Each structure stands twice: as C-alpha cells, then as structure tokens.
C-alpha positions as CSV (number, residue, x, y, z in Angstrom):
1,M,-14.8,3.5,0.2
2,G,-11.5,5.3,-0.4
3,V,-8.4,4.3,-2.7
4,Y,-4.9,4.1,-1.0
5,A,-1.9,4.2,-3.3
6,F,1.1,2.9,-1.5
7,K,4.5,4.5,-2.6
8,L,7.7,3.2,-2.7
9,P,9.4,5.2,0.6
10,D,13.0,5.8,1.2
11,V,14.4,2.5,1.1
12,G,15.7,0.5,-2.3
13,E,19.2,0.6,-3.1
14,G,19.6,4.0,-1.5
15,M,20.0,5.7,-5.3
16,A,15.9,6.6,-5.6
17,E,14.8,3.5,-6.7
18,G,14.1,-0.3,-5.7
19,T,13.1,-3.5,-7.5
20,I,9.8,-5.6,-6.4
21,G,11.3,-8.6,-5.8
22,K,8.1,-10.7,-4.4
23,W,4.2,-9.7,-3.7
24,Y,2.8,-11.1,-0.7
25,V,-0.4,-10.3,-2.0
26,H,-2.9,-10.8,-5.4
27,E,-5.2,-8.4,-6.7
28,G,-8.3,-9.0,-4.4
29,D,-6.7,-10.5,-1.7
30,S,-7.8,-8.8,1.8
31,I,-4.8,-7.2,3.9
32,K,-4.4,-6.1,7.3
33,K,-2.6,-3.3,8.8
34,D,1.3,-4.2,9.3
35,A,1.0,-7.2,7.4
36,D,3.5,-8.1,4.7
37,L,3.0,-6.2,1.3
38,V,6.2,-6.6,-0.9
39,Q,9.6,-7.5,-0.5
40,I,11.9,-4.8,-2.2
41,E,15.2,-5.7,-3.3
42,N,18.4,-3.4,-3.6
43,D,22.4,-3.5,-3.7
44,K,23.1,-4.1,-0.3
45,S,20.1,-6.3,1.2
46,V,16.5,-7.6,0.7
47,E,13.3,-5.6,2.6
48,D,9.8,-6.5,3.1
49,L,7.2,-3.7,3.6
50,T,4.1,-3.8,5.5
51,S,0.9,-2.5,4.4
52,P,0.1,0.9,6.3
53,V,-3.5,0.4,5.7
54,T,-6.4,-2.6,5.9
55,G,-8.2,-3.1,3.1
56,K,-8.6,-5.1,-0.3
57,I,-6.1,-5.3,-3.2
58,K,-7.6,-3.1,-5.8
59,K,-4.6,-3.0,-8.5
60,I,-0.7,-4.3,-8.3
61,I,0.9,-1.3,-10.2
62,V,4.2,-2.4,-10.7
63,Q,5.1,-6.1,-11.5
64,E,7.6,-8.4,-9.7
65,G,11.2,-7.7,-11.2
66,D,10.3,-4.3,-12.2
67,T,11.9,-1.1,-10.6
68,A,10.4,1.9,-9.0
69,N,11.6,4.9,-8.2
70,V,10.8,6.9,-5.0
71,G,7.7,7.8,-4.6
72,D,6.1,5.8,-7.1
73,P,2.7,4.1,-6.8
74,L,3.4,0.5,-6.2
75,I,-0.2,-0.6,-5.6
76,E,-3.8,0.5,-4.5
77,I,-5.5,-0.8,-1.7
78,E,-9.4,-0.3,-0.9
79,T,-9.8,0.9,2.5
80,A,-12.7,1.8,4.4
81,G,-10.9,4.7,5.7
82,D,-7.9,3.7,7.7
83,V,-5.5,5.9,6.1
84,P,-2.5,7.3,7.6
85,E,-2.5,11.3,7.8
86,D,0.6,11.3,5.2
87,A,-1.0,9.0,2.6
88,Q,-2.0,10.4,-0.7
89,P,-5.2,8.4,-1.6
90,A,-5.3,7.7,-5.4
91,P,-8.2,9.5,-7.2
92,T,-11.4,7.9,-7.3
93,D,-15.3,9.1,-7.4
94,S,-16.6,12.5,-5.7
95,K,-18.0,10.3,-2.9
96,A,-14.3,8.9,-2.5
97,E,-12.9,12.5,-2.4
98,S,-14.7,13.1,0.8
99,Q,-13.5,10.3,2.4
100,P,-9.9,11.0,3.6
101,A,-11.4,13.8,5.4
102,K,-13.9,11.6,7.0
103,A,-11.6,9.0,7.5
104,A,-9.3,11.3,9.5
105,S,-11.9,12.7,11.7
106,T,-12.8,8.8,12.2
107,S,-9.1,8.4,13.2
108,A,-9.0,11.1,15.4
109,S,-12.2,10.4,17.3
110,Q,-11.2,6.8,17.7
111,S,-7.5,7.9,18.8
112,S,-9.2,10.3,21.5
113,S,-11.3,7.4,22.7
114,Q,-8.3,5.3,23.0
115,S,-6.3,7.5,25.0
116,A,-9.1,8.1,27.3
117,Q,-9.2,4.1,27.5
118,A,-5.4,3.5,27.9
119,P,-3.7,7.2,28.5
120,R,-0.2,5.6,29.0
121,Q,0.0,4.3,25.8
122,M,2.9,4.1,23.6
123,T,3.1,6.6,20.7
124,P,3.8,4.4,17.6
125,Q,6.8,4.8,15.7
126,D,6.5,7.0,12.4
127,H,4.8,4.6,10.0
128,S,5.7,6.8,6.9
129,L,8.7,5.1,6.9
130,P,8.7,1.0,6.6
131,V,9.2,-1.3,9.7
132,L,12.4,-3.3,9.4
133,A,12.2,-6.7,10.3
134,M,13.1,-10.4,8.7
135,P,10.0,-12.4,7.7
136,S,10.8,-14.9,10.8
137,V,10.2,-12.0,12.8
138,R,7.3,-10.7,11.5
139,A,5.8,-13.9,11.8
140,Y,6.7,-14.3,15.7
141,A,5.7,-11.0,16.1
142,R,2.1,-11.9,15.1
143,E,2.1,-14.9,16.9
144,K,2.5,-13.1,20.1
145,Q,0.1,-10.3,19.1
146,V,2.6,-7.8,19.1
147,D,2.2,-4.4,17.4
148,L,5.9,-3.7,15.3
149,T,5.0,-0.4,14.9
150,Q,5.2,0.2,18.8
151,I,8.8,-1.5,19.0
152,K,11.8,0.3,18.5
153,G,14.6,-1.9,16.7
154,T,17.8,-2.4,17.8
155,G,19.5,-3.9,14.8
156,N,21.3,-2.4,12.3
157,H,19.7,0.6,10.9
158,G,16.9,0.3,13.2
159,Q,15.9,-3.3,12.4
160,I,13.6,-5.5,14.7
161,L,14.9,-8.5,16.0
162,K,13.3,-11.3,17.8
163,A,15.0,-10.1,20.7
164,D,13.1,-6.7,20.6
165,V,10.0,-8.4,20.6
166,D,10.8,-10.4,23.4
167,L,11.7,-7.4,25.4
168,F,8.6,-5.3,24.4
169,L,6.7,-8.0,25.7
170,S,8.7,-8.5,28.9
171,N,8.5,-4.4,29.7
172,Q,4.5,-4.2,29.3
173,T,2.2,-3.8,32.1
174,G,-0.9,-4.4,30.5
175,T,-1.9,-0.4,29.8
176,A,1.1,0.3,27.3
177,S,-0.6,-2.1,24.9
178,K,-3.9,-3.5,24.3
179,I,-2.0,-6.0,22.4
180,V,-1.3,-8.6,25.3
181,P,-3.3,-9.3,28.3
182,Q,-1.6,-8.0,31.5
183,Q,-1.8,-11.8,32.8
184,D,-0.2,-13.3,30.1
185,L,2.6,-11.0,30.2
186,R,2.9,-11.4,34.3
187,E,3.2,-15.4,33.3
188,N,5.9,-15.1,30.4
189,Q,8.0,-12.6,32.6
190,S,7.6,-15.1,35.3
191,M,7.1,-12.1,37.8
192,S,6.3,-12.1,41.6
193,S,3.2,-12.4,43.0
194,S,2.9,-8.9,43.7
195,S,1.2,-7.3,40.7
196,S,2.6,-3.8,41.4
197,Q,6.6,-4.8,41.2
198,S,7.9,-2.5,38.4
199,V,9.7,-4.2,35.4
200,S,11.4,-0.7,34.4
201,G,15.0,0.1,34.7
202,G,17.7,-2.6,35.1
203,E,19.6,-4.2,32.2
204,R,19.3,-7.1,29.7
205,R,22.3,-9.2,28.6
206,E,22.5,-11.2,24.9
207,K,25.4,-13.1,23.6
208,M,26.9,-11.7,20.7
209,S,26.6,-13.4,17.5
210,S,29.6,-14.7,15.6
211,V,29.0,-12.2,12.9
212,R,28.7,-9.4,15.2
213,L,31.8,-10.4,17.4
214,A,34.0,-10.6,14.0
215,T,32.8,-7.3,13.1
216,A,33.3,-5.7,16.7
217,K,36.8,-7.0,16.4
218,S,37.8,-5.8,12.6
219,V,36.5,-2.1,13.1
220,S,37.9,-1.9,16.8
221,R,41.3,-2.7,15.0
222,S,40.8,-0.6,12.0
223,V,40.5,2.7,14.4
224,Q,43.0,1.5,16.7
225,K,45.6,0.8,13.8
226,I,44.5,3.2,11.2
227,P,44.7,6.7,11.3
228,H,41.8,7.8,9.3
229,V,41.3,10.8,7.1
230,T,38.1,11.3,5.2
231,L,37.4,13.7,2.4
232,F,33.8,14.8,1.5
233,D,32.7,15.8,-1.8
234,E,29.6,15.7,-4.0
235,V,29.1,15.3,-8.1
236,V,26.4,15.8,-10.7
237,V,25.3,12.4,-12.1
238,D,22.6,13.6,-14.6
239,Q,24.6,12.0,-17.4
240,L,25.2,8.7,-15.2
241,W,21.1,8.7,-14.5
242,N,20.5,9.0,-18.1
243,H,23.2,6.3,-19.0
244,R,21.7,3.8,-16.7
245,N,18.1,4.4,-17.8
246,K,19.3,4.0,-21.6
247,F,20.8,0.6,-20.7
248,K,18.4,-0.8,-18.2
249,K,16.2,-2.3,-20.6
250,M,18.8,-4.1,-22.6
251,A,20.1,-5.6,-19.4
252,A,16.9,-6.9,-18.6
253,D,16.8,-8.4,-21.6
254,K,20.0,-10.4,-20.7
255,G,18.3,-11.3,-17.2
256,I,20.5,-8.6,-15.5
257,H,19.0,-5.8,-13.0
258,L,21.7,-2.8,-13.9
259,T,21.5,-0.3,-11.1
260,F,23.8,2.3,-10.1
261,M,26.3,0.5,-8.1
262,P,28.2,-1.4,-10.9
263,Y,29.1,2.0,-12.2
264,V,30.5,2.8,-8.6
265,V,32.4,-0.2,-8.7
266,K,33.7,0.2,-12.0
267,A,34.8,3.8,-11.7
268,L,36.5,2.7,-8.0
269,A,38.4,0.2,-9.8
270,V,39.5,2.3,-12.5
271,V,40.9,4.7,-9.5
272,A,42.3,2.0,-8.0
273,K,44.4,0.9,-11.1
274,E,45.4,4.5,-12.0
275,F,46.2,5.0,-8.2
276,P,48.1,1.8,-7.3
277,I,48.5,3.0,-3.5
278,F,44.7,2.9,-3.2
279,N,45.0,-1.1,-4.1
280,A,47.6,-1.7,-1.3
281,S,48.2,-2.6,2.3
282,L,50.8,-1.9,4.7
283,D,53.2,-4.4,6.5
284,M,54.4,-2.3,9.5
285,D,56.6,-4.9,10.8
286,Q,58.7,-4.9,7.8
287,H,58.3,-1.5,6.8
288,E,56.7,-2.2,3.1
289,I,53.9,-1.3,1.0
290,V,52.5,-4.0,-0.3
291,Y,50.5,-3.5,-3.9
292,K,48.1,-6.3,-4.9
293,N,48.0,-7.3,-8.5
294,D,43.9,-8.2,-8.3
295,I,41.7,-5.3,-7.9
296,N,39.0,-6.5,-5.9
297,V,36.1,-4.5,-4.7
298,G,34.4,-5.1,-1.6
299,I,30.5,-4.0,-1.0
300,A,29.3,-3.5,2.5
301,T,26.0,-5.4,3.0
302,D,24.0,-4.9,5.8
303,T,21.8,-8.3,7.1
304,E,20.1,-9.0,10.1
305,R,23.0,-11.3,11.4
306,G,25.7,-8.3,10.9
307,L,27.5,-7.0,8.4
308,F,29.4,-9.0,5.3
309,M,31.8,-7.7,2.8
310,P,31.4,-9.8,-0.6
311,N,34.0,-8.7,-2.8
312,I,33.8,-8.4,-6.9
313,K,36.8,-10.2,-7.9
314,N,39.0,-8.5,-10.7
315,A,36.5,-5.9,-11.1
316,D,38.7,-3.8,-13.1
317,R,38.4,-6.9,-16.0
318,L,34.7,-7.2,-15.8
319,S,32.3,-5.2,-18.3
320,M,29.8,-3.1,-16.3
321,F,26.8,-6.1,-16.7
322,E,29.2,-8.9,-15.5
323,I,29.7,-6.3,-12.3
324,A,26.0,-6.2,-12.1
325,K,25.1,-9.7,-12.4
326,Q,28.0,-10.5,-9.6
327,I,26.3,-7.8,-7.1
328,E,22.6,-9.4,-7.8
329,D,24.1,-12.9,-7.3
330,H,25.6,-11.6,-3.9
331,T,22.5,-10.1,-3.0
332,Q,20.6,-12.8,-3.2
333,K,22.8,-15.5,-1.9
334,I,23.3,-13.2,1.3
335,A,19.5,-13.0,1.6
336,D,19.0,-16.9,1.7
337,G,22.1,-17.4,3.5
338,S,24.2,-19.2,1.0
339,L,26.5,-17.0,0.4
340,D,30.0,-19.0,0.0
341,P,32.6,-17.5,2.4
342,A,35.5,-17.2,-0.3
343,T,33.5,-14.6,-1.9
344,A,34.1,-11.7,1.2
345,Q,38.2,-12.8,1.2
346,N,40.9,-11.3,-0.3
347,G,39.1,-8.0,-0.9
348,T,41.4,-5.1,-1.7
349,I,39.5,-1.8,-1.9
350,A,35.9,-1.4,-0.3
351,I,32.3,0.6,-1.0
352,T,29.6,1.2,1.8
353,N,26.2,2.8,0.9
354,I,24.8,4.6,3.3
355,G,22.1,5.8,1.1
356,S,20.1,2.9,1.5
357,I,18.5,4.4,4.4
358,G,18.6,8.0,3.6
359,G,22.3,9.2,4.6
360,G,24.5,11.6,3.0
361,Y,28.0,12.1,4.4
362,F,29.6,10.3,6.8
363,T,32.9,9.2,7.9
364,P,33.5,5.2,6.7
365,I,35.7,2.7,8.6
366,I,38.4,1.2,6.3
367,N,38.1,-2.6,6.1
368,Y,41.6,-3.7,7.6
369,P,44.3,-4.4,6.4
370,E,43.0,-2.5,3.4
371,V,43.8,1.6,3.0
372,A,40.6,2.9,1.6
373,I,36.8,2.7,1.6
374,L,34.6,4.9,-0.3
375,G,31.1,6.1,0.9
376,I,28.3,6.8,-1.3
377,G,25.1,8.6,-0.3
378,R,21.7,9.0,-2.0
379,I,21.0,10.7,-5.5
380,T,19.1,14.4,-4.6
381,D,17.8,16.7,-6.8
382,Q,19.6,20.0,-5.7
383,P,20.0,23.6,-7.2
384,I,23.1,24.1,-9.5
385,I,24.8,27.6,-10.0
386,D,26.2,27.9,-13.6
387,P,30.0,28.3,-12.8
388,K,30.2,30.7,-15.9
389,D,28.0,33.4,-15.0
390,H,27.0,32.6,-11.4
391,E,23.4,33.5,-12.0
392,S,21.7,30.8,-13.8
393,V,20.5,28.3,-11.6
394,T,19.4,24.6,-12.7
395,V,18.1,21.4,-10.9
396,G,20.9,18.5,-11.2
397,K,20.8,15.0,-9.7
398,I,23.7,14.8,-6.9
399,L,25.6,11.9,-5.1
400,K,27.6,12.9,-2.0
401,L,30.6,11.2,-1.8
402,S,32.8,10.2,1.6
403,L,36.2,9.1,0.9
404,S,38.5,7.4,4.1
405,V,41.9,6.8,3.4
406,D,44.8,5.4,5.8
407,H,47.0,8.6,6.5
408,R,50.2,6.1,6.8
409,A,49.8,5.3,3.1
410,I,48.1,8.2,1.4
411,D,48.6,11.6,1.7
412,G,45.3,14.0,1.6
413,A,46.3,15.6,-1.6
414,T,46.7,12.3,-3.4
415,A,43.3,11.3,-2.1
416,Q,41.9,14.2,-3.3
417,K,43.2,13.4,-7.0
418,A,41.9,10.2,-6.7
419,L,38.6,11.3,-6.0
420,N,38.6,14.0,-8.6
421,R,39.1,11.1,-11.0
422,L,36.4,9.4,-9.6
423,K,33.9,12.3,-10.1
424,E,35.2,12.7,-13.9
425,L,34.3,9.0,-14.3
426,L,30.8,9.0,-12.6
427,G,29.8,12.5,-13.9
428,N,30.7,10.7,-17.6
429,P,30.1,7.4,-17.4
430,E,30.7,7.1,-21.0
431,L,34.5,7.3,-19.9
432,L,34.2,3.8,-18.2
433,L,33.4,2.1,-21.4
434,M,36.8,3.5,-22.4
435,E,38.4,1.7,-19.6
436,G,37.2,-1.6,-20.6
C-alpha cells in the first residue's frame, strides 16, 4: 500500500498559488480515479480538480479557505499502486518505498495487456495537468461512463464541454475505448444497419451561445477598428511577493482573500490617473478624445459560458483590501451565475491574466471602446544578473507584462513610460500605499 501526495498543479490564480474552495472528500473516504477531488479558487475562475489515482483519503493537508503554492501537497491518498509516472509518493515505511517501482511494473504490464486487446485505443491526455470541466459535465460523463482524460476540450483553455462528451460518444466505434459498448454507440448515433459504416470526417455545427456571439462581435470590432501596439516587459516582484505574504493573515482575519491581483488593479489605476489618456476613448466621428472621470478597472474572467469583464468601480479610490473583496465577490458570483450585468458595464481600462493557465507573454485585444489593456503572465523564478558588476547572479521572482494600446490615441513612447511607472509600482508595492 503506497501513499500518493497530490500536489497543487499549475492552476490557481496564475501567480503560483490557489485557494481551497471546497473538498469533495473527507478523511477515510474512498475515491476513484478521475472523480472530483477539490475545488480551487483564483482571481479569474473556480476550477475542479480530479483525483489522478484510486484509493482511500488518508490525510487532508490544506484545509478549505487556506492557500497553497503550486507544488505544495494538498492531500494524501492511500493507493494500491495506480500511481501516475510523474507522481511523487509521500514517504512511508520501507515496504512503501518499493511500492512505486512495483506499481510502475504492474501498470506497464496492464498497459501492455490492454494494448494487445485494443490496438487502436486512444492515448489519454497528459494527466499531469488537471482535466478542466464543470461539475455538471463531470456528472454527465460519469453517467455516460466516459473517461474525460480521453477527450480534448473545445472550450476556453481546453475546457471540456458537454458537447465534447457527446462528440466523443458519437465518434466511437467500440475499439477506441472500453467505456461504452459498440452496440450502445450505434444506437446513440442512429447509425445505419451497416456495421462497417465509418463515422470519421464530416463536420458538426453548434449554435453559438449569446455570450460567445457577443464576445466574437466585440473582439472583431476591436481588431477591425483599433490599431493595436503591444509592448512586452517584465518586472522583479520579490518585494510584492513578500508584501502580500506579510498582510495575507491580516486580510484573512477580516474575511478577505488577498491575492496579487488587487496590487495589479491598484497599480493600473494609479497609472490611469497619472496618464489620463489610458483612461479614455475615441470619438472618431467628432474627432475627439473622451476622458473618463471614473477609473473602472475590468478583469477578464473565463467561464464555461464565455468571457466576462466585471470591473472594479473607482479603483483609484479604494483600498487594497476593498479591491480584494470586490474581486472575490465577482469571482464567486460568476461561478454561481448571479453576477449583476451592471458590474461589467462602464469599464475604462482592463486587465487579462493568461498566467492562470501558465502563459507568459501574449498580445491581448483591447476591450472596445477602451484604449488599453494590460496582460499579466505567471510569476516565475529566474536568474537575475547584477546590473552593477554584471557578474553576480541571484534568483528573483519575475512577472511578465504585455501592454496593448490603441495607437490612434497612445504613442509607443507614452505607452512605455506608463509601463515603466507600472513596473515601479509593482516592484515596490509600498509606493501603492502612498497613492491612497
């Protein structure tokens, strides 16, 4: 009997951590592979992670409401050996130490046997990454006896949709997977009496959701009307990291989950105040620049239904804790479908976080009619060369930034000056406290 330590993968808020929203199991419970294990919350979404092994819950290490860094063990699961090759079993006794090798051998033997029985079996997706699917989709897949690891999702960031499960079922011939009998598939597909009929090729059409259609029209208009220029830069955020850790406990005592996103929102609000052109829009019919009195910072939020852009109203007038509270409230309301549409209206500048799925640099599309959008990637540990002697090398935490601007309103030099100011604020978060 081995013990598998399930560690937080690269999900969470995109900045190396995530908060335990809900455990779907308790200590002593049995769990099957790919069953819902834990809900992870971040600034952009709420994700469900599944168990990579079958076994019994031995110990829950990180409790609900607590935050863990990527790579931290969250839970220990006793397993008979069905452990992924990339898994790091928790240390046990000497007998357990030899278990991984035995499990690997058993797994390899089983794999070989299965290959002989089903030579055309699909290769499962890399399960070192979590399967992205909403709980309703997971329940539907279990009802249909479908292994989600064998499905390539077509939703945002590879998220598996109900339609993907249906397509998987309709494309099976009985040899691709042992999940559904061939006869059942023929019935579900309403196939002709000819058992040799091929179901490959062709196409499938699906009506666009109202959110997806609105997003498609919005980004098309933005690309067509706005000449984008994107600047790429990075900033050392060691002080930001330490500052957040310093005040995280204080925030938690107030019922607030302090993440890194409030710092970015506050910094961008300061930049928008100091560079008013970033908080403006263009009226090309009247040949006028329209400067906004309020600074409402939108945060692009990915959901199964599509992309939403709730914004923090008057972000420049709010404290860090107030911003954090609003972000948390918006995230929860998006998750349960209760977000007030007014929350997404009247935005003046926006942030999009590709770091939530491990991204770095990218070219964010401006939210029309705004004139700028900031893209943030993951915080990663990278070597830093001392600028004074060019010989000393240290390891620092680096945040990648991508700033897209409307070149009709903002010149490249102005954009870089604003980006430099943003880097200054994020590099030394105490400056943000001086800005109110």
